[in-house]
PyMOL Python script that loads the backbone (N, CA, C, O; Angstrom):
from pymol import cmd

cmd.read_pdbstr("""\
ATOM      1  N   MET A   1     -17.436  -1.763  14.577  1.00  0.00           N
ATOM      2  CA  MET A   1     -16.783  -2.574  13.658  1.00  0.00           C
ATOM      3  C   MET A   1     -16.454  -1.784  12.844  1.00  0.00           C
ATOM      4  O   MET A   1     -16.110  -2.126  11.713  1.00  0.00           O
ATOM      5  N   ILE A   2     -16.487  -0.677  13.205  1.00  0.00           N
ATOM      6  CA  ILE A   2     -15.887  -0.059  12.338  1.00  0.00           C
ATOM      7  C   ILE A   2     -14.010  -0.445  12.650  1.00  0.00           C
ATOM      8  O   ILE A   2     -13.346  -0.885  11.711  1.00  0.00           O
ATOM      9  N   GLU A   3     -13.600  -0.297  13.522  1.00  0.00           N
ATOM     10  CA  GLU A   3     -12.708  -0.647  14.362  1.00  0.00           C
ATOM     11  C   GLU A   3     -11.569  -1.500  14.387  1.00  0.00           C
ATOM     12  O   GLU A   3     -10.412  -1.394  14.795  1.00  0.00           O
ATOM     13  N   ALA A   4     -12.570  -2.792  13.561  1.00  0.00           N
ATOM     14  CA  ALA A   4     -12.528  -4.206  13.197  1.00  0.00           C
ATOM     15  C   ALA A   4     -12.041  -3.803  12.085  1.00  0.00           C
ATOM     16  O   ALA A   4     -10.851  -4.111  12.134  1.00  0.00           O
ATOM     17  N   ILE A   5     -12.294  -3.204  10.934  1.00  0.00           N
ATOM     18  CA  ILE A   5     -11.896  -2.879   9.641  1.00  0.00           C
ATOM     19  C   ILE A   5     -10.944  -2.149   9.401  1.00  0.00           C
ATOM     20  O   ILE A   5     -10.397  -2.094   8.299  1.00  0.00           O
ATOM     21  N   THR A   6     -10.492  -1.238  10.779  1.00  0.00           N
ATOM     22  CA  THR A   6      -9.858  -0.882  10.316  1.00  0.00           C
ATOM     23  C   THR A   6      -8.345  -1.656  10.927  1.00  0.00           C
ATOM     24  O   THR A   6      -7.256  -1.463  10.385  1.00  0.00           O
ATOM     25  N   SER A   7      -8.537  -2.525  12.112  1.00  0.00           N
ATOM     26  CA  SER A   7      -7.497  -3.167  12.613  1.00  0.00           C
ATOM     27  C   SER A   7      -7.307  -4.006  11.710  1.00  0.00           C
ATOM     28  O   SER A   7      -6.078  -4.041  11.655  1.00  0.00           O
ATOM     29  N   LEU A   8      -7.783  -4.884  10.773  1.00  0.00           N
ATOM     30  CA  LEU A   8      -7.484  -5.626   9.976  1.00  0.00           C
ATOM     31  C   LEU A   8      -7.294  -5.508   8.735  1.00  0.00           C
ATOM     32  O   LEU A   8      -7.435  -6.525   8.056  1.00  0.00           O
ATOM     33  N   LEU A   9      -6.931  -4.277   8.091  1.00  0.00           N
ATOM     34  CA  LEU A   9      -6.429  -3.472   7.283  1.00  0.00           C
ATOM     35  C   LEU A   9      -5.204  -2.717   7.601  1.00  0.00           C
ATOM     36  O   LEU A   9      -4.795  -1.964   6.717  1.00  0.00           O
ATOM     37  N   LEU A  10      -4.660  -2.772   8.515  1.00  0.00           N
ATOM     38  CA  LEU A  10      -4.041  -2.025   9.264  1.00  0.00           C
ATOM     39  C   LEU A  10      -2.870  -3.190   9.441  1.00  0.00           C
ATOM     40  O   LEU A  10      -1.692  -3.021   9.126  1.00  0.00           O
ATOM     41  N   LEU A  11      -3.454  -4.464  10.032  1.00  0.00           N
ATOM     42  CA  LEU A  11      -2.734  -5.787   9.776  1.00  0.00           C
ATOM     43  C   LEU A  11      -2.195  -6.229   9.040  1.00  0.00           C
ATOM     44  O   LEU A  11      -1.031  -6.617   9.138  1.00  0.00           O
ATOM     45  N   VAL A  12      -3.250  -6.324   7.619  1.00  0.00           N
ATOM     46  CA  VAL A  12      -2.753  -6.719   5.825  1.00  0.00           C
ATOM     47  C   VAL A  12      -1.635  -5.976   5.702  1.00  0.00           C
ATOM     48  O   VAL A  12      -0.505  -6.438   5.542  1.00  0.00           O
ATOM     49  N   GLY A  13      -2.001  -4.521   5.791  1.00  0.00           N
ATOM     50  CA  GLY A  13      -0.543  -3.891   5.416  1.00  0.00           C
ATOM     51  C   GLY A  13       0.730  -3.700   6.484  1.00  0.00           C
ATOM     52  O   GLY A  13       1.773  -3.140   6.145  1.00  0.00           O
ATOM     53  N   ALA A  14       0.543  -4.141   7.569  1.00  0.00           N
ATOM     54  CA  ALA A  14       1.956  -4.361   7.971  1.00  0.00           C
ATOM     55  C   ALA A  14       2.577  -5.825   7.649  1.00  0.00           C
ATOM     56  O   ALA A  14       3.671  -6.038   7.125  1.00  0.00           O
ATOM     57  N   VAL A  15       1.794  -6.616   8.006  1.00  0.00           N
ATOM     58  CA  VAL A  15       1.829  -8.390   7.340  1.00  0.00           C
ATOM     59  C   VAL A  15       2.763  -8.181   5.473  1.00  0.00           C
ATOM     60  O   VAL A  15       3.888  -8.564   5.152  1.00  0.00           O
ATOM     61  N   PHE A  16       1.822  -7.523   4.720  1.00  0.00           N
ATOM     62  CA  PHE A  16       2.837  -7.260   2.901  1.00  0.00           C
ATOM     63  C   PHE A  16       3.617  -6.547   3.251  1.00  0.00           C
ATOM     64  O   PHE A  16       4.397  -6.606   2.301  1.00  0.00           O
ATOM     65  N   THR A  17       4.102  -5.767   4.036  1.00  0.00           N
ATOM     66  CA  THR A  17       5.004  -4.606   3.952  1.00  0.00           C
ATOM     67  C   THR A  17       6.573  -5.005   5.233  1.00  0.00           C
ATOM     68  O   THR A  17       7.626  -4.415   5.472  1.00  0.00           O
ATOM     69  N   PHE A  18       5.835  -6.479   5.831  1.00  0.00           N
ATOM     70  CA  PHE A  18       7.426  -6.970   6.955  1.00  0.00           C
ATOM     71  C   PHE A  18       7.448  -7.890   5.544  1.00  0.00           C
ATOM     72  O   PHE A  18       8.636  -7.994   5.237  1.00  0.00           O
ATOM     73  N   ALA A  19       6.445  -8.738   4.371  1.00  0.00           N
ATOM     74  CA  ALA A  19       6.811  -9.533   3.860  1.00  0.00           C
ATOM     75  C   ALA A  19       7.531  -8.937   2.972  1.00  0.00           C
ATOM     76  O   ALA A  19       8.397  -9.742   2.628  1.00  0.00           O
ATOM     77  N   GLY A  20       7.671  -7.746   2.286  1.00  0.00           N
ATOM     78  CA  GLY A  20       8.473  -7.123   1.539  1.00  0.00           C
ATOM     79  C   GLY A  20      10.066  -7.122   2.286  1.00  0.00           C
ATOM     80  O   GLY A  20      11.111  -7.339   1.673  1.00  0.00           O
ATOM     81  N   SER A  21      10.014  -6.984   2.961  1.00  0.00           N
ATOM     82  CA  SER A  21      11.449  -6.287   4.245  1.00  0.00           C
ATOM     83  C   SER A  21      11.985  -7.645   4.216  1.00  0.00           C
ATOM     84  O   SER A  21      13.204  -7.661   4.385  1.00  0.00           O
ATOM     85  N   LEU A  22      11.259  -9.178   3.998  1.00  0.00           N
ATOM     86  CA  LEU A  22      12.074 -10.372   3.821  1.00  0.00           C
ATOM     87  C   LEU A  22      12.474 -10.593   2.735  1.00  0.00           C
ATOM     88  O   LEU A  22      13.422 -11.247   2.298  1.00  0.00           O
ATOM     89  N   GLY A  23      11.532  -9.887   2.207  1.00  0.00           N
ATOM     90  CA  GLY A  23      11.954 -10.651   0.325  1.00  0.00           C
ATOM     91  C   GLY A  23      13.537  -9.978   0.162  1.00  0.00           C
ATOM     92  O   GLY A  23      14.562 -10.382  -0.387  1.00  0.00           O
ATOM     93  N   LEU A  24      13.196  -8.785   0.901  1.00  0.00           N
ATOM     94  CA  LEU A  24      14.262  -7.475   0.426  1.00  0.00           C
ATOM     95  C   LEU A  24      15.853  -8.615   1.335  1.00  0.00           C
ATOM     96  O   LEU A  24      16.976  -8.377   0.890  1.00  0.00           O
ATOM     97  N   LEU A  25      15.806  -9.042   1.788  1.00  0.00           N
ATOM     98  CA  LEU A  25      17.189  -9.901   2.744  1.00  0.00           C
ATOM     99  C   LEU A  25      17.025 -10.812   1.996  1.00  0.00           C
ATOM    100  O   LEU A  25      17.794 -10.780   1.036  1.00  0.00           O
ATOM    101  N   ARG A  26      15.774 -12.313   2.034  1.00  0.00           N
ATOM    102  CA  ARG A  26      16.324 -12.741   1.418  1.00  0.00           C
ATOM    103  C   ARG A  26      16.802 -13.682  -0.084  1.00  0.00           C
ATOM    104  O   ARG A  26      17.645 -14.523  -0.397  1.00  0.00           O
ATOM    105  N   LEU A  27      15.642 -12.906  -0.740  1.00  0.00           N
ATOM    106  CA  LEU A  27      15.886 -13.099  -1.926  1.00  0.00           C
ATOM    107  C   LEU A  27      17.268 -12.543  -2.837  1.00  0.00           C
ATOM    108  O   LEU A  27      17.653 -11.384  -2.990  1.00  0.00           O
ATOM    109  N   PRO A  28      17.923 -13.986  -3.441  1.00  0.00           N
ATOM    110  CA  PRO A  28      19.236 -13.707  -4.314  1.00  0.00           C
ATOM    111  C   PRO A  28      19.138 -12.746  -5.163  1.00  0.00           C
ATOM    112  O   PRO A  28      18.466 -12.037  -4.414  1.00  0.00           O
ATOM    113  N   ASP A  29      19.241 -12.110  -6.110  1.00  0.00           N
ATOM    114  CA  ASP A  29      19.451 -11.044  -7.126  1.00  0.00           C
ATOM    115  C   ASP A  29      18.481  -9.609  -6.730  1.00  0.00           C
ATOM    116  O   ASP A  29      17.554  -9.403  -5.946  1.00  0.00           O
ATOM    117  N   ILE A  30      19.285  -8.724  -7.780  1.00  0.00           N
ATOM    118  CA  ILE A  30      18.487  -7.589  -7.783  1.00  0.00           C
ATOM    119  C   ILE A  30      17.377  -7.496  -7.796  1.00  0.00           C
ATOM    120  O   ILE A  30      16.947  -6.836  -6.851  1.00  0.00           O
ATOM    121  N   PHE A  31      16.389  -8.003  -8.706  1.00  0.00           N
ATOM    122  CA  PHE A  31      15.322  -7.793 -10.123  1.00  0.00           C
ATOM    123  C   PHE A  31      14.962  -8.442  -8.896  1.00  0.00           C
ATOM    124  O   PHE A  31      14.741  -7.545  -8.082  1.00  0.00           O
ATOM    125  N   CYS A  32      14.729 -10.021  -8.158  1.00  0.00           N
ATOM    126  CA  CYS A  32      14.219 -10.580  -7.460  1.00  0.00           C
ATOM    127  C   CYS A  32      13.616  -9.660  -5.812  1.00  0.00           C
ATOM    128  O   CYS A  32      12.447  -9.645  -5.426  1.00  0.00           O
ATOM    129  N   ARG A  33      14.739  -9.024  -5.149  1.00  0.00           N
ATOM    130  CA  ARG A  33      14.508  -7.973  -4.731  1.00  0.00           C
ATOM    131  C   ARG A  33      13.347  -7.060  -4.857  1.00  0.00           C
ATOM    132  O   ARG A  33      12.477  -6.899  -4.001  1.00  0.00           O
ATOM    133  N   MET A  34      13.444  -6.327  -6.317  1.00  0.00           N
ATOM    134  CA  MET A  34      12.985  -4.797  -6.669  1.00  0.00           C
ATOM    135  C   MET A  34      11.320  -5.304  -6.621  1.00  0.00           C
ATOM    136  O   MET A  34      10.467  -4.706  -5.964  1.00  0.00           O
ATOM    137  N   HIS A  35      11.034  -6.615  -7.512  1.00  0.00           N
ATOM    138  CA  HIS A  35      10.116  -7.395  -7.324  1.00  0.00           C
ATOM    139  C   HIS A  35       8.739  -7.363  -5.792  1.00  0.00           C
ATOM    140  O   HIS A  35       7.623  -6.979  -5.443  1.00  0.00           O
ATOM    141  N   ALA A  36      10.120  -8.189  -5.356  1.00  0.00           N
ATOM    142  CA  ALA A  36       9.470  -8.056  -3.750  1.00  0.00           C
ATOM    143  C   ALA A  36       9.369  -7.522  -2.933  1.00  0.00           C
ATOM    144  O   ALA A  36       8.846  -8.016  -1.934  1.00  0.00           O
ATOM    145  N   THR A  37       9.874  -6.110  -2.964  1.00  0.00           N
ATOM    146  CA  THR A  37      10.070  -4.863  -2.372  1.00  0.00           C
ATOM    147  C   THR A  37       9.130  -3.812  -3.065  1.00  0.00           C
ATOM    148  O   THR A  37       8.785  -2.759  -2.528  1.00  0.00           O
ATOM    149  N   GLY A  38       8.756  -4.223  -4.326  1.00  0.00           N
ATOM    150  CA  GLY A  38       7.442  -3.694  -5.290  1.00  0.00           C
ATOM    151  C   GLY A  38       6.032  -3.627  -4.955  1.00  0.00           C
ATOM    152  O   GLY A  38       5.142  -2.815  -4.702  1.00  0.00           O
ATOM    153  N   LYS A  39       6.222  -4.685  -5.057  1.00  0.00           N
ATOM    154  CA  LYS A  39       5.114  -5.125  -5.252  1.00  0.00           C
ATOM    155  C   LYS A  39       4.455  -5.263  -3.638  1.00  0.00           C
ATOM    156  O   LYS A  39       3.295  -4.857  -3.722  1.00  0.00           O
ATOM    157  N   SER A  40       4.735  -5.651  -2.308  1.00  0.00           N
ATOM    158  CA  SER A  40       4.589  -5.682  -1.367  1.00  0.00           C
ATOM    159  C   SER A  40       4.211  -4.291  -0.723  1.00  0.00           C
ATOM    160  O   SER A  40       3.117  -3.885  -0.329  1.00  0.00           O
ATOM    161  N   SER A  41       5.542  -3.641  -0.738  1.00  0.00           N
ATOM    162  CA  SER A  41       5.164  -2.518  -0.219  1.00  0.00           C
ATOM    163  C   SER A  41       3.701  -1.546  -1.290  1.00  0.00           C
ATOM    164  O   SER A  41       2.800  -1.027  -0.631  1.00  0.00           O
ATOM    165  N   THR A  42       3.671  -1.454  -2.494  1.00  0.00           N
ATOM    166  CA  THR A  42       2.444  -0.737  -2.749  1.00  0.00           C
ATOM    167  C   THR A  42       1.062  -1.718  -2.179  1.00  0.00           C
ATOM    168  O   THR A  42      -0.010  -1.124  -2.062  1.00  0.00           O
ATOM    169  N   LEU A  43       1.107  -2.893  -1.909  1.00  0.00           N
ATOM    170  CA  LEU A  43       0.152  -3.267  -1.110  1.00  0.00           C
ATOM    171  C   LEU A  43      -0.146  -3.296  -0.068  1.00  0.00           C
ATOM    172  O   LEU A  43      -1.287  -3.556   0.315  1.00  0.00           O
ATOM    173  N   GLY A  44       0.928  -3.002   0.732  1.00  0.00           N
ATOM    174  CA  GLY A  44       0.948  -2.871   1.873  1.00  0.00           C
ATOM    175  C   GLY A  44       0.502  -1.186   2.497  1.00  0.00           C
ATOM    176  O   GLY A  44      -0.192  -0.786   3.431  1.00  0.00           O
ATOM    177  N   VAL A  45       1.146  -0.662   1.645  1.00  0.00           N
ATOM    178  CA  VAL A  45       1.143   1.242   2.068  1.00  0.00           C
ATOM    179  C   VAL A  45      -0.764   1.862   1.748  1.00  0.00           C
ATOM    180  O   VAL A  45      -1.372   2.891   2.041  1.00  0.00           O
ATOM    181  N   SER A  46      -1.055   0.847   1.172  1.00  0.00           N
ATOM    182  CA  SER A  46      -2.640   0.997  -0.316  1.00  0.00           C
ATOM    183  C   SER A  46      -3.387   0.596   0.746  1.00  0.00           C
ATOM    184  O   SER A  46      -4.492   1.132   0.832  1.00  0.00           O
ATOM    185  N   SER A  47      -2.924  -0.643   2.048  1.00  0.00           N
ATOM    186  CA  SER A  47      -4.040  -1.356   2.693  1.00  0.00           C
ATOM    187  C   SER A  47      -3.998  -0.295   4.282  1.00  0.00           C
ATOM    188  O   SER A  47      -4.858  -0.190   5.156  1.00  0.00           O
ATOM    189  N   ILE A  48      -2.501   0.431   4.147  1.00  0.00           N
ATOM    190  CA  ILE A  48      -2.575   0.651   5.625  1.00  0.00           C
ATOM    191  C   ILE A  48      -3.395   2.287   5.012  1.00  0.00           C
ATOM    192  O   ILE A  48      -4.322   2.534   5.784  1.00  0.00           O
ATOM    193  N   VAL A  49      -3.351   2.721   4.569  1.00  0.00           N
ATOM    194  CA  VAL A  49      -3.806   4.513   3.618  1.00  0.00           C
ATOM    195  C   VAL A  49      -5.315   4.452   3.511  1.00  0.00           C
ATOM    196  O   VAL A  49      -6.083   5.402   3.665  1.00  0.00           O
ATOM    197  N   LEU A  50      -5.654   3.096   3.200  1.00  0.00           N
ATOM    198  CA  LEU A  50      -6.600   2.952   3.036  1.00  0.00           C
ATOM    199  C   LEU A  50      -7.736   2.271   4.613  1.00  0.00           C
ATOM    200  O   LEU A  50      -8.962   2.156   4.602  1.00  0.00           O
ATOM    201  N   ALA A  51      -7.111   2.054   5.378  1.00  0.00           N
ATOM    202  CA  ALA A  51      -7.763   2.185   6.362  1.00  0.00           C
ATOM    203  C   ALA A  51      -7.710   3.048   7.179  1.00  0.00           C
ATOM    204  O   ALA A  51      -8.597   2.963   8.030  1.00  0.00           O
ATOM    205  N   SER A  52      -7.022   3.874   7.287  1.00  0.00           N
ATOM    206  CA  SER A  52      -6.946   5.827   7.025  1.00  0.00           C
ATOM    207  C   SER A  52      -8.472   6.130   6.611  1.00  0.00           C
ATOM    208  O   SER A  52      -9.469   6.552   7.197  1.00  0.00           O
ATOM    209  N   PHE A  53      -8.210   5.779   5.540  1.00  0.00           N
ATOM    210  CA  PHE A  53      -9.694   6.560   5.092  1.00  0.00           C
ATOM    211  C   PHE A  53     -10.740   6.233   5.747  1.00  0.00           C
ATOM    212  O   PHE A  53     -11.626   7.029   6.058  1.00  0.00           O
ATOM    213  N   VAL A  54     -10.725   4.896   6.043  1.00  0.00           N
ATOM    214  CA  VAL A  54     -12.218   4.185   6.115  1.00  0.00           C
ATOM    215  C   VAL A  54     -12.291   4.773   7.571  1.00  0.00           C
ATOM    216  O   VAL A  54     -13.048   5.733   7.428  1.00  0.00           O
ATOM    217  N   TYR A  55     -12.074   4.746   8.347  1.00  0.00           N
ATOM    218  CA  TYR A  55     -11.439   5.622   9.644  1.00  0.00           C
ATOM    219  C   TYR A  55     -12.382   6.770  10.174  1.00  0.00           C
ATOM    220  O   TYR A  55     -13.246   6.943  11.034  1.00  0.00           O
ATOM    221  N   PHE A  56     -11.682   7.499   9.110  1.00  0.00           N
ATOM    222  CA  PHE A  56     -11.628   9.387   9.495  1.00  0.00           C
ATOM    223  C   PHE A  56     -13.109   8.620   8.722  1.00  0.00           C
ATOM    224  O   PHE A  56     -14.056   8.099   9.311  1.00  0.00           O
ATOM    225  N   THR A  57     -12.995   8.704   7.915  1.00  0.00           N
ATOM    226  CA  THR A  57     -14.594   8.577   7.070  1.00  0.00           C
ATOM    227  C   THR A  57     -16.063   8.615   7.978  1.00  0.00           C
ATOM    228  O   THR A  57     -17.139   9.192   7.822  1.00  0.00           O
ATOM    229  N   PHE A  58     -15.459   7.604   9.092  1.00  0.00           N
ATOM    230  CA  PHE A  58     -17.072   7.105   9.459  1.00  0.00           C
ATOM    231  C   PHE A  58     -16.570   7.441  10.865  1.00  0.00           C
ATOM    232  O   PHE A  58     -17.129   6.790  11.748  1.00  0.00           O
ATOM    233  N   SER A  59     -15.580   8.370  11.296  1.00  0.00           N
ATOM    234  CA  SER A  59     -15.007   8.782  12.419  1.00  0.00           C
ATOM    235  C   SER A  59     -16.122  10.572  12.754  1.00  0.00           C
ATOM    236  O   SER A  59     -16.682  11.073  11.780  1.00  0.00           O
ATOM    237  N   GLU A  60     -16.219  11.095  13.831  1.00  0.00           N
ATOM    238  CA  GLU A  60     -16.596  12.295  14.003  1.00  0.00           C
ATOM    239  C   GLU A  60     -16.643  12.905  13.360  1.00  0.00           C
ATOM    240  O   GLU A  60     -17.696  13.492  13.111  1.00  0.00           O
ATOM    241  N   VAL A  61     -15.087  13.208  12.464  1.00  0.00           N
ATOM    242  CA  VAL A  61     -14.285  14.624  11.770  1.00  0.00           C
ATOM    243  C   VAL A  61     -14.555  14.463  10.461  1.00  0.00           C
ATOM    244  O   VAL A  61     -14.000  15.062   9.539  1.00  0.00           O
ATOM    245  N   GLY A  62     -15.934  13.156  10.323  1.00  0.00           N
ATOM    246  CA  GLY A  62     -16.304  12.961   8.278  1.00  0.00           C
ATOM    247  C   GLY A  62     -15.558  12.782   7.438  1.00  0.00           C
ATOM    248  O   GLY A  62     -14.591  12.274   8.006  1.00  0.00           O
ATOM    249  N   MET A  63     -15.344  12.862   6.410  1.00  0.00           N
ATOM    250  CA  MET A  63     -14.775  12.635   5.379  1.00  0.00           C
ATOM    251  C   MET A  63     -13.684  13.573   4.689  1.00  0.00           C
ATOM    252  O   MET A  63     -13.944  14.626   4.107  1.00  0.00           O
ATOM    253  N   SER A  64     -12.509  13.050   4.844  1.00  0.00           N
ATOM    254  CA  SER A  64     -11.096  14.030   4.444  1.00  0.00           C
ATOM    255  C   SER A  64     -10.418  13.499   3.698  1.00  0.00           C
ATOM    256  O   SER A  64      -9.773  12.460   3.837  1.00  0.00           O
ATOM    257  N   ILE A  65     -10.496  14.060   2.989  1.00  0.00           N
ATOM    258  CA  ILE A  65     -10.105  14.643   1.499  1.00  0.00           C
ATOM    259  C   ILE A  65      -8.454  14.262   1.087  1.00  0.00           C
ATOM    260  O   ILE A  65      -8.103  13.995  -0.062  1.00  0.00           O
ATOM    261  N   LYS A  66      -7.837  14.286   1.885  1.00  0.00           N
ATOM    262  CA  LYS A  66      -6.421  14.121   2.061  1.00  0.00           C
ATOM    263  C   LYS A  66      -6.097  12.540   1.568  1.00  0.00           C
ATOM    264  O   LYS A  66      -5.218  12.221   0.768  1.00  0.00           O
ATOM    265  N   GLU A  67      -6.922  11.746   2.173  1.00  0.00           N
ATOM    266  CA  GLU A  67      -6.539  10.635   2.268  1.00  0.00           C
ATOM    267  C   GLU A  67      -7.161   9.456   1.065  1.00  0.00           C
ATOM    268  O   GLU A  67      -6.985   8.335   0.588  1.00  0.00           O
ATOM    269  N   LEU A  68      -8.129  10.857   1.010  1.00  0.00           N
ATOM    270  CA  LEU A  68      -8.724  10.395  -0.496  1.00  0.00           C
ATOM    271  C   LEU A  68      -7.670  10.927  -2.005  1.00  0.00           C
ATOM    272  O   LEU A  68      -7.314  10.291  -2.997  1.00  0.00           O
ATOM    273  N   LEU A  69      -7.460  12.180  -1.628  1.00  0.00           N
ATOM    274  CA  LEU A  69      -6.568  12.350  -2.745  1.00  0.00           C
ATOM    275  C   LEU A  69      -4.993  11.212  -2.077  1.00  0.00           C
ATOM    276  O   LEU A  69      -4.545  10.783  -3.141  1.00  0.00           O
ATOM    277  N   THR A  70      -4.513  10.900  -1.468  1.00  0.00           N
ATOM    278  CA  THR A  70      -3.296   9.727  -0.842  1.00  0.00           C
ATOM    279  C   THR A  70      -3.905   8.428  -1.862  1.00  0.00           C
ATOM    280  O   THR A  70      -3.046   7.695  -2.352  1.00  0.00           O
ATOM    281  N   ILE A  71      -4.753   8.262  -2.048  1.00  0.00           N
ATOM    282  CA  ILE A  71      -5.131   6.700  -2.681  1.00  0.00           C
ATOM    283  C   ILE A  71      -5.029   7.388  -4.463  1.00  0.00           C
ATOM    284  O   ILE A  71      -4.142   6.960  -5.201  1.00  0.00           O
ATOM    285  N   VAL A  72      -6.027   8.448  -4.966  1.00  0.00           N
ATOM    286  CA  VAL A  72      -5.653   8.751  -6.156  1.00  0.00           C
ATOM    287  C   VAL A  72      -4.110   9.364  -6.591  1.00  0.00           C
ATOM    288  O   VAL A  72      -3.516   9.313  -7.668  1.00  0.00           O
ATOM    289  N   LEU A  73      -3.851   9.772  -5.698  1.00  0.00           N
ATOM    290  CA  LEU A  73      -2.399   9.730  -6.312  1.00  0.00           C
ATOM    291  C   LEU A  73      -1.444   8.513  -5.909  1.00  0.00           C
ATOM    292  O   LEU A  73      -0.482   8.290  -6.644  1.00  0.00           O
ATOM    293  N   TRP A  74      -1.611   7.882  -5.022  1.00  0.00           N
ATOM    294  CA  TRP A  74      -0.799   6.752  -5.245  1.00  0.00           C
ATOM    295  C   TRP A  74      -1.224   5.195  -6.562  1.00  0.00           C
ATOM    296  O   TRP A  74      -0.482   4.431  -7.180  1.00  0.00           O
ATOM    297  N   ARG A  75      -2.316   5.294  -6.511  1.00  0.00           N
ATOM    298  CA  ARG A  75      -2.689   4.578  -7.916  1.00  0.00           C
ATOM    299  C   ARG A  75      -2.381   5.056  -9.283  1.00  0.00           C
ATOM    300  O   ARG A  75      -2.101   4.319 -10.228  1.00  0.00           O
ATOM    301  N   THR A  76      -2.479   6.827  -9.328  1.00  0.00           N
ATOM    302  CA  THR A  76      -2.070   7.258 -10.410  1.00  0.00           C
ATOM    303  C   THR A  76      -0.497   6.990 -10.631  1.00  0.00           C
ATOM    304  O   THR A  76      -0.140   6.724 -11.779  1.00  0.00           O
ATOM    305  N   ARG A  77       0.314   7.036  -9.766  1.00  0.00           N
ATOM    306  CA  ARG A  77       1.680   6.809  -9.990  1.00  0.00           C
ATOM    307  C   ARG A  77       2.231   4.774 -10.581  1.00  0.00           C
ATOM    308  O   ARG A  77       3.150   4.204 -11.169  1.00  0.00           O
ATOM    309  N   ASP A  78       0.757   4.406  -9.818  1.00  0.00           N
ATOM    310  CA  ASP A  78       1.183   2.644 -10.227  1.00  0.00           C
ATOM    311  C   ASP A  78       0.862   2.949 -11.279  1.00  0.00           C
ATOM    312  O   ASP A  78       1.755   2.717 -12.092  1.00  0.00           O
ATOM    313  N   ALA A  79      -0.446   3.591 -11.911  1.00  0.00           N
ATOM    314  CA  ALA A  79      -0.551   2.954 -13.537  1.00  0.00           C
ATOM    315  C   ALA A  79       0.214   3.980 -14.636  1.00  0.00           C
ATOM    316  O   ALA A  79      -0.100   3.960 -15.826  1.00  0.00           O
ATOM    317  N   LEU A  80       1.189   4.823 -14.135  1.00  0.00           N
ATOM    318  CA  LEU A  80       2.010   5.566 -14.640  1.00  0.00           C
ATOM    319  C   LEU A  80       3.323   4.779 -15.074  1.00  0.00           C
ATOM    320  O   LEU A  80       3.814   4.813 -16.202  1.00  0.00           O
ATOM    321  N   PHE A  81       3.804   4.065 -13.983  1.00  0.00           N
ATOM    322  CA  PHE A  81       5.067   3.146 -14.341  1.00  0.00           C
ATOM    323  C   PHE A  81       5.460   2.106 -14.371  1.00  0.00           C
ATOM    324  O   PHE A  81       6.585   1.674 -14.622  1.00  0.00           O
ATOM    325  N   SER A  82       4.071   1.381 -13.978  1.00  0.00           N
ATOM    326  CA  SER A  82       3.713   0.285 -14.276  1.00  0.00           C
ATOM    327  C   SER A  82       4.686  -0.522 -15.484  1.00  0.00           C
ATOM    328  O   SER A  82       5.527  -1.402 -15.300  1.00  0.00           O
ATOM    329  N   GLY A  83       4.297   0.042 -16.619  1.00  0.00           N
ATOM    330  CA  GLY A  83       4.868  -0.265 -17.808  1.00  0.00           C
ATOM    331  C   GLY A  83       6.064  -0.002 -18.462  1.00  0.00           C
ATOM    332  O   GLY A  83       6.436  -0.193 -19.619  1.00  0.00           O
ATOM    333  N   SER A  84       6.676   0.559 -17.312  1.00  0.00           N
ATOM    334  CA  SER A  84       8.115   1.775 -17.656  1.00  0.00           C
ATOM    335  C   SER A  84       9.318   0.520 -17.982  1.00  0.00           C
ATOM    336  O   SER A  84      10.389   0.979 -18.378  1.00  0.00           O
ATOM    337  N   CYS A  85       9.230  -1.397 -17.823  1.00  0.00           N
ATOM    338  CA  CYS A  85      10.234  -2.106 -18.104  1.00  0.00           C
ATOM    339  C   CYS A  85       9.973  -2.126 -19.839  1.00  0.00           C
ATOM    340  O   CYS A  85      10.886  -2.439 -20.604  1.00  0.00           O
ATOM    341  N   ALA A  86       8.836  -1.814 -20.238  1.00  0.00           N
ATOM    342  CA  ALA A  86       8.325  -2.811 -20.782  1.00  0.00           C
ATOM    343  C   ALA A  86       9.148  -1.649 -22.169  1.00  0.00           C
ATOM    344  O   ALA A  86       9.557  -2.138 -23.222  1.00  0.00           O
ATOM    345  N   LEU A  87       9.210  -0.657 -21.966  1.00  0.00           N
ATOM    346  CA  LEU A  87       9.453   0.683 -22.797  1.00  0.00           C
ATOM    347  C   LEU A  87      10.838   0.132 -23.339  1.00  0.00           C
ATOM    348  O   LEU A  87      11.426  -0.787 -22.770  1.00  0.00           O
ATOM    349  N   PRO A  88      11.393   0.855 -24.656  1.00  0.00           N
ATOM    350  CA  PRO A  88      12.186   0.302 -25.615  1.00  0.00           C
ATOM    351  C   PRO A  88      13.573   0.785 -25.196  1.00  0.00           C
ATOM    352  O   PRO A  88      14.563   0.467 -25.855  1.00  0.00           O
TER     353      PRO A  88
END
""", "prot")
cmd.dss("prot")
cmd.show_as("cartoon", "prot")
cmd.util.cbc("prot")
cmd.orient("prot")
């Protein structure tokens, strides 16, 4: 069951990352390209890290603090820089 959840999360992450790379190639201007790659890579990498966290938490190794810290730092970075375009 854990392998199925991990596989699904990895597949979702790969699809979002691939969609971002297609957006980088196909969209007309730099602002649309930045938006497509920023949003999709955030979702893609977050899904892949979450898959790693789920797999290693429920495997015989036990809970790994590295994945938890990666998720926390990734979300913190997104929260810090999400409003950077609104600054004067």
